[in-house]
Structures are given as C-alpha cells and as structure tokens.
N, C-alpha and C positions, 0 to 999 in steps of 0.2 A: 722529559723532565725528571727531576729527582723524585723518587718515590719513598715513602716512609717505611714500606715493608715489601718483601718479595711478592706477596700475593697481588698487591696493586701493580707492581711492575709487570707481572705476567698478564694480568687482565688488560693493562694498557697496551702491551705488545700484541695481544690477541686482537684487540680492537683495531689497532693499526694494520695488522696483517689482513683482517677482513676488509678494511677500507682499500688496501692495495689490491686485493683480489678482485673486488668489484670494478676496479678501474681497468682491468685487463691483465694479460700475462706479463711476466718479467717487470713488475713494478715494485716500488718501495714507497713507504709512507712514514712520516714522522707523526707521532701521537700528539694530539692536542685535546683540550677539554671538549671542544665542539664535536669531536668524533664520538666521545662517550655519550653526549646528549643525543646525537643522531642515532647512535646504536640503540639507546633506550627507547627513542621514539619509534624506531623501526620495529623493535620487539613488541611495542604496544600495538602497532598497526597489525603485525602478524597475528597476535593473540586475538584482537577484535575481529580481524578478517576471518579467521578460522571459525569463530563463533557466528559471524554474520552468514557464512556459507551454510553452516549447520542449521541455523535458525531461520533460514529463508529470507534474509534481508537483501539478497541480490535481485535486481530487476533488469528487464531488457527494454531498451528503446529501439524503435525501428526507423532507420533512415531510408526514405524512398529513393529508388533508383529509377531514373527517367531517361528514355531514349532521346538523344539530342535531335535525331532526324525526324522522329514522329511526334515527340513530346508526349508520348504515352508512358504510363507507369509500366515498368517491366519487372520490378521486384523490390526487395528491401535488403538492407544490411543490418544484422543484429548487433547492437552496441550495449555492452553491459554497464550497469550503474550499481552503486552500493547505496541502498536506502538505509543509512545508519539510524538506529532508533533514537539517538540523542543528537547527532550532528546533521541529520538530514541527508540530502542527496550528495554523494561523493562521486566525482568523475574518475575515470580509469587512471589518469595520470598520477593520482594519489595512492593507488594501491596495486596496480598491475605489476610494477617492478618488484614489489615485495612478494606478490603471488608467484612470480617467476623464480625468484631466488629461493623460495621456501617449498617449492613443488606444489603449492596450493593451486597453481594454475591448472593442474591436471583435473582435479575434481570440479573446479570452477568451469573449465572449458567443456567438460562433459555435460555439466548442467546447462550451460549456454546452448550447446548443440541440441540437446533434447528439447528445451523450451522453444527454441527458434523453429525446429521442425514441427513441433506440435502446433505452434501458431500459424505457420504457413499451411499446414494441412487443413486447419480450421478455415482460414481465409479462402483457400481453393474450393472448399466445399460450399462456401457461401457466395462467392463471386466468380463468375465465369470469365476468364481471360484466355485469349488465343493469340500467341502461345501462353501457357500457364505462367503465373508469376513465379519468381525464383527467390530463394533466401540465401544470402551470403553470410558466412560465419567465419570469423577470424580464428586461425589456428596458431598456437604458440609453438616455438621450436621444441619446447619441453614435451608437448603432446606428440609432435611429429617424430621426435627421436626416441620417445618412450615405447615401452612394449604394450601391445594390445590396442593401439589407436585405431587401426583399420577395423578390428573386431568391434570396437565401441561404435564406430560409425555405422557399420552393418547392423548392429543390434538396435540402434536408435531409429534407423530407417524402417526396420521391421516392426518395431513397437509403435511408431507414430503413423505408419502407413503412407508416409510421404514418398512420392516418386523420386528416385535418385536424381533424375534429370532436373528436378526443381531445387536441388541443393548445390551451392557453390562454396567451396572451401578456399578461403583466402590465406595466404602465407607470405611472409616477406622473403626477399631474395636471401637475406642473411640467414634466415631460419633453414632454408633449403640447403645452404652451403655449409652448415655446421658439420654435416656428414653426408657429402654428395651421393656416395654409393648407396647408403642406407635410404636416403631420401628418394632416389630414383626407384628403388625397389618398392617402397611404400606408396609412392605416387602412382606407380603402375598398377598396384593392387586397388588403390582407390579409384582409379580411372576405370578399371574393370567393373566396378559397382555401377557405373553409369552416371556418376555425378560430375560436376564441373570443377576445374582447378584453376585458380587465378593467383597471379603474382602481385602482391601489394607492394607499394613503394619501389617499383621496378626501376633499376638504374641508380639507386642510392647506395647499393652495397658493392657486389662483385661485378 
C-alpha cells in the first residue's frame, strides 16, 4: 500500500520479507496491517519469553509412558510449560515457534534437559523399578544442528548422575533431515554416551 514516507515503506517491506521467510524458501508476501500487528505481538512474546527463561517462569510437566503389553509404568516424557506471572500457564504452541525463530530454544532446551534429568534421578533414588524408569526429552533441530549439543548432554548427565540408559532424546524426522550428514555424526556420538534415541512424528516428514 501507499506509504507517507520512505521509512514506513522500508519497515513494511521488511515485515513482509520476514513473513515470506517464515513461510519457507522462494516465497513472496504482500504487506498488510495484520502483518505489522503480528510482528509486534511476536516481538512482545520474544521479550517476555526471554525474561521468563531468565526469571525461572518455565516449568515441566511429566506425561507418563505405559507399556501396552504389561500396563506398567515405564517412564515419562518431559513437557515444558510457561507459568507466566500475569497470564498464568501458557502451552508450548504459544511460544515454542518464537523460541525456535529467535534461538531462545537453545537455552530453553538446555534447561529442560537438566531439570528432567534431575527429576528422573530423584525418582529413581526413591522408587525401585526393574528396569529403571526412563525420561524422554524433546530436542529441537536448532539444538541438534548447533555447536556443543553433545557436550551439553554429557555435562548434564555427569552433573545429575543420571544413568545415560535412562535418558531418551526425541527428535522429529524433519529435524534430523535439516542436515543429514551432521545429524548422523552427532547421533552417533550421542549413541556412544549410552542413551536412547527416538524419532518423533515418524513418517510425517521425509
């Protein structure tokens, strides 16, 4: 649309460009006022999410995993929630995409991994299961493709004292296929630590 000055034109073009990028490669987008409103809302979420991570507003819920054959509890999956000081409990669908786009998913994922391992180590010390219970933690493609992820996992296991065999890392097919060769190398190193690797949403991507 017509703009009263060059600054508005450039800002609107930048907003449309960002919108096109988030839709995938080789896309174009026409600017509308709704884009600006969504961009402002996204920036607000990013700002508050950054504060939320720093100020300890993130919490984990644990979804039980049960064997269909025996009906026995076998472990849990760690699911992150944002306990916003004003808005209350916010589900991942409201903030995970922003965390992915802004790289906040890396420190958030590191925190989730550490807290989940601490909790499982505590439960294993209190309750005897044979075989021991396991903890599944979701891994973002930004974590997997970033530097230092394997070292982070090794450090968390050492700090929490959790046996590697009790940890399951879940990742989507699409995350693995972002960079197959790099993923193969890192998955091999993770497997050497003795933990479990699982493909989430298998068959929906490649």
